[in-house]
NUTORBA-387450 format. One record per residue: x, y, z of N, C-alpha, C in turn. Coordinates in nm, 3 decimals, always signed. Atoms other than C-alpha are relative to their C-alpha. Example, Ala and Ser with C-alpha at 12.3 -4.5 7.8 and 13.67 -1.06 7.14 Angstrom:
2
n_px	n_py	n_pz	ca_px	ca_py	ca_pz	c_px	c_py	c_pz
+0.089	-0.119	+0.000	+1.230	-0.450	+0.780	+0.090	+0.120	+0.000
-0.082	-0.119	-0.006	+1.367	-0.106	+0.714	-0.077	+0.109	+0.073
END
This chain:
105
n_px	n_py	n_pz	ca_px	ca_py	ca_pz	c_px	c_py	c_pz
-0.141	-0.033	-0.006	+12.712	+4.509	+14.123	+0.013	+0.152	+0.004
-0.020	-0.143	-0.015	+12.817	+4.852	+14.239	+0.135	+0.038	-0.060
-0.125	-0.049	+0.057	+13.077	+5.043	+14.041	+0.031	+0.133	+0.063
-0.039	-0.124	-0.065	+13.262	+5.312	+14.224	+0.132	-0.018	+0.070
-0.126	+0.013	-0.071	+13.554	+5.376	+14.453	-0.002	-0.123	+0.089
-0.003	+0.120	-0.083	+13.671	+5.069	+14.645	-0.038	+0.034	+0.143
+0.041	-0.017	-0.139	+13.523	+5.028	+14.987	+0.111	-0.055	+0.087
-0.106	+0.042	-0.089	+13.773	+5.002	+15.270	-0.045	-0.125	+0.074
+0.037	+0.125	-0.066	+13.754	+4.638	+15.379	+0.106	-0.046	+0.098
-0.106	+0.038	-0.092	+14.081	+4.625	+15.574	-0.042	+0.033	+0.142
+0.031	-0.025	-0.140	+14.048	+4.598	+15.947	+0.081	+0.120	+0.046
-0.075	-0.118	-0.044	+14.142	+4.930	+16.106	+0.101	-0.037	+0.107
-0.102	+0.023	-0.103	+14.462	+4.928	+16.307	-0.026	+0.097	+0.114
+0.019	-0.084	-0.118	+14.486	+5.089	+16.647	+0.031	+0.146	-0.031
-0.037	-0.138	+0.029	+14.656	+5.398	+16.504	-0.071	+0.056	-0.122
+0.067	-0.044	+0.120	+14.454	+5.407	+16.184	+0.095	+0.013	-0.117
-0.099	-0.011	+0.107	+14.776	+5.398	+15.981	-0.023	-0.109	-0.102
+0.012	+0.100	+0.106	+14.767	+5.220	+15.649	-0.140	-0.016	-0.055
+0.138	+0.011	+0.049	+14.396	+5.268	+15.598	-0.017	+0.082	-0.126
+0.036	-0.079	+0.118	+14.260	+5.377	+15.266	-0.128	+0.073	+0.033
+0.122	-0.075	-0.032	+13.990	+5.642	+15.273	-0.124	-0.072	-0.050
+0.127	+0.060	+0.040	+13.634	+5.516	+15.261	-0.073	+0.089	-0.098
+0.077	-0.074	+0.100	+13.368	+5.633	+15.017	-0.039	+0.139	+0.051
+0.041	-0.130	-0.055	+13.251	+5.911	+15.251	+0.117	+0.098	+0.000
-0.118	-0.086	-0.001	+13.606	+6.045	+15.285	+0.033	+0.047	-0.141
-0.029	-0.037	+0.139	+13.653	+6.040	+14.908	-0.097	+0.108	-0.047
+0.098	-0.102	+0.038	+13.328	+6.234	+14.857	+0.031	+0.133	+0.066
-0.034	-0.122	-0.072	+13.435	+6.486	+15.121	+0.120	+0.069	-0.064
-0.117	-0.057	+0.065	+13.774	+6.533	+14.954	-0.036	+0.062	-0.134
+0.042	-0.052	+0.131	+13.611	+6.582	+14.613	-0.077	+0.131	+0.018
+0.077	-0.122	-0.025	+13.370	+6.841	+14.757	+0.093	+0.114	+0.040
-0.094	-0.103	-0.041	+13.659	+7.027	+14.916	+0.077	+0.054	-0.120
-0.072	-0.045	+0.121	+13.849	+7.037	+14.584	-0.089	+0.089	-0.085
+0.092	-0.084	+0.079	+13.540	+7.172	+14.406	-0.015	+0.137	+0.064
+0.017	-0.127	-0.071	+13.498	+7.439	+14.673	+0.123	+0.088	-0.018
-0.123	-0.076	+0.018	+13.862	+7.540	+14.624	+0.025	+0.034	-0.147
-0.014	-0.031	+0.141	+13.812	+7.559	+14.248	+0.084	-0.100	-0.076
-0.080	+0.102	+0.068	+14.013	+7.247	+14.166	-0.094	-0.101	-0.066
+0.074	+0.112	+0.058	+13.896	+6.964	+13.945	-0.090	+0.040	-0.114
+0.097	-0.034	+0.104	+13.606	+7.113	+13.753	+0.020	+0.144	-0.044
-0.016	-0.135	+0.054	+13.627	+7.414	+13.528	-0.107	+0.022	-0.104
+0.106	-0.029	+0.096	+13.345	+7.577	+13.338	+0.058	+0.027	-0.139
-0.061	-0.032	+0.127	+13.588	+7.680	+13.064	+0.086	-0.111	-0.057
-0.083	+0.110	+0.048	+13.745	+7.338	+13.012	-0.035	-0.034	-0.144
+0.021	+0.034	+0.140	+13.792	+7.241	+12.649	+0.026	-0.149	-0.018
-0.012	+0.143	+0.027	+13.748	+6.889	+12.522	+0.016	-0.019	-0.150
-0.021	+0.032	+0.142	+13.880	+6.756	+12.192	-0.040	-0.144	-0.023
+0.043	+0.134	+0.034	+13.702	+6.456	+12.044	+0.085	-0.054	-0.114
-0.073	+0.063	+0.110	+13.893	+6.212	+11.829	-0.094	-0.010	-0.120
+0.082	+0.015	+0.120	+13.772	+6.159	+11.473	-0.102	-0.112	+0.018
+0.090	+0.113	-0.023	+13.622	+5.826	+11.579	-0.116	+0.041	+0.090
+0.105	-0.043	-0.092	+13.432	+5.980	+11.870	-0.095	+0.098	-0.068
+0.084	-0.096	+0.070	+13.306	+6.264	+11.651	-0.093	-0.071	-0.098
+0.083	+0.077	+0.093	+13.182	+6.012	+11.391	-0.112	-0.072	+0.075
+0.101	+0.071	-0.079	+13.005	+5.808	+11.658	-0.105	+0.096	+0.054
+0.093	-0.099	-0.053	+12.850	+6.120	+11.808	-0.096	+0.049	-0.108
+0.086	-0.050	+0.107	+12.719	+6.244	+11.473	-0.098	-0.109	-0.046
+0.089	+0.110	+0.038	+12.574	+5.900	+11.394	-0.111	-0.015	+0.103
+0.099	+0.013	-0.106	+12.398	+5.888	+11.730	-0.101	+0.114	-0.002
+0.088	-0.116	+0.002	+12.249	+6.233	+11.672	-0.114	-0.016	-0.099
+0.105	+0.017	+0.100	+12.045	+6.111	+11.376	-0.038	-0.148	-0.014
+0.033	+0.142	+0.005	+11.911	+5.767	+11.460	-0.112	-0.026	-0.101
+0.105	+0.043	+0.089	+11.702	+5.583	+11.207	-0.084	-0.102	+0.076
+0.085	+0.085	-0.081	+11.411	+5.433	+11.398	-0.133	-0.019	-0.072
+0.125	+0.033	+0.067	+11.118	+5.257	+11.236	-0.086	-0.079	+0.097
+0.083	+0.062	-0.103	+10.855	+5.184	+11.500	-0.083	-0.116	-0.056
+0.081	+0.108	+0.060	+10.645	+4.974	+11.260	+0.084	-0.126	-0.019
-0.088	+0.115	+0.020	+10.941	+4.751	+11.177	+0.031	-0.067	+0.133
-0.027	+0.055	-0.133	+11.024	+4.708	+11.545	-0.120	-0.079	+0.050
+0.121	+0.070	-0.044	+10.664	+4.613	+11.622	-0.018	-0.131	-0.077
+0.013	+0.123	+0.080	+10.659	+4.361	+11.334	+0.099	-0.106	+0.045
-0.100	+0.095	-0.049	+10.981	+4.201	+11.458	-0.041	-0.053	+0.137
+0.044	+0.042	-0.134	+10.851	+4.195	+11.815	-0.112	-0.104	-0.011
+0.113	+0.092	+0.016	+10.531	+4.027	+11.699	+0.046	-0.136	-0.053
-0.048	+0.127	+0.055	+10.716	+3.765	+11.494	+0.080	-0.079	+0.104
-0.071	+0.069	-0.109	+10.938	+3.686	+11.796	-0.101	-0.065	+0.093
+0.104	+0.054	-0.089	+10.630	+3.643	+12.015	-0.073	-0.118	-0.063
+0.070	+0.109	+0.070	+10.466	+3.423	+11.751	+0.089	-0.120	-0.024
-0.093	+0.108	+0.026	+10.780	+3.213	+11.716	+0.032	-0.016	-0.147
-0.025	+0.008	+0.144	+10.808	+3.291	+11.344	+0.122	+0.080	-0.044
-0.117	-0.080	+0.035	+11.116	+3.517	+11.358	+0.116	-0.092	-0.035
-0.112	+0.081	+0.046	+11.406	+3.369	+11.164	+0.123	+0.089	-0.017
-0.126	-0.073	+0.011	+11.769	+3.481	+11.177	+0.073	-0.052	-0.123
-0.076	+0.036	+0.119	+11.958	+3.485	+10.847	+0.148	+0.025	+0.032
-0.139	-0.012	-0.042	+12.314	+3.417	+10.967	+0.090	+0.046	-0.115
-0.080	-0.037	+0.115	+12.455	+3.454	+10.615	-0.010	+0.151	-0.026
+0.020	-0.143	+0.021	+12.306	+3.803	+10.574	+0.068	+0.082	+0.109
-0.065	-0.070	-0.111	+12.428	+3.909	+10.919	+0.151	+0.002	-0.020
-0.145	+0.008	+0.023	+12.781	+3.788	+10.838	+0.042	+0.094	-0.113
-0.033	-0.089	+0.113	+12.781	+3.974	+10.504	+0.000	+0.146	+0.043
+0.010	-0.141	-0.043	+12.672	+4.300	+10.667	+0.109	+0.035	+0.101
-0.109	-0.025	-0.094	+12.924	+4.267	+10.951	+0.132	+0.021	-0.074
-0.123	-0.013	+0.079	+13.204	+4.216	+10.701	-0.001	+0.131	-0.078
+0.012	-0.126	+0.073	+13.078	+4.509	+10.493	+0.026	+0.119	+0.089
-0.023	-0.109	-0.095	+13.071	+4.735	+10.799	+0.146	+0.009	+0.041
-0.142	+0.002	-0.037	+13.421	+4.626	+10.898	+0.085	+0.057	-0.112
-0.076	-0.053	+0.114	+13.551	+4.698	+10.549	-0.016	+0.151	-0.011
+0.025	-0.144	+0.007	+13.388	+5.041	+10.553	+0.080	+0.074	+0.106
-0.074	-0.065	-0.108	+13.541	+5.128	+10.890	+0.150	-0.004	-0.025
-0.143	+0.011	+0.028	+13.884	+4.998	+10.790	+0.041	+0.095	-0.112
-0.029	-0.091	+0.110	+13.869	+5.197	+10.467	+0.000	+0.144	+0.045
+0.011	-0.136	-0.052	+13.770	+5.510	+10.657	+0.124	+0.040	+0.080
-0.112	-0.033	-0.088	+14.063	+5.487	+10.900	+0.137	-0.030	-0.059
-0.130	+0.033	+0.059	+14.332	+5.362	+10.664	+0.054	+0.114	-0.086
-0.045	-0.111	+0.086	+14.352	+5.689	+10.468	+0.062	+0.110	+0.078
END
């Protein structure tokens, strides 16, 4: 599945009226705007919401335990890995409560 600007699938009319620009035309227009200084700015400022800032800071310090991952991988391959649905539910509810508490103040 390709994600991008829609591809012009309408049959072209004799005059070309009513056609939407194809992908090549869109890229050409974008390049022209950049050349004219429109669209992108080196000095543009971006403000992150509190939620985005929290997610970004969490992603910056991932906790990764390669030994634990390998042990889980091995138990899956051996067919001995068991899912504790009760524990997963408890932790999901705990995480939801923590997030709700963080944003309700």
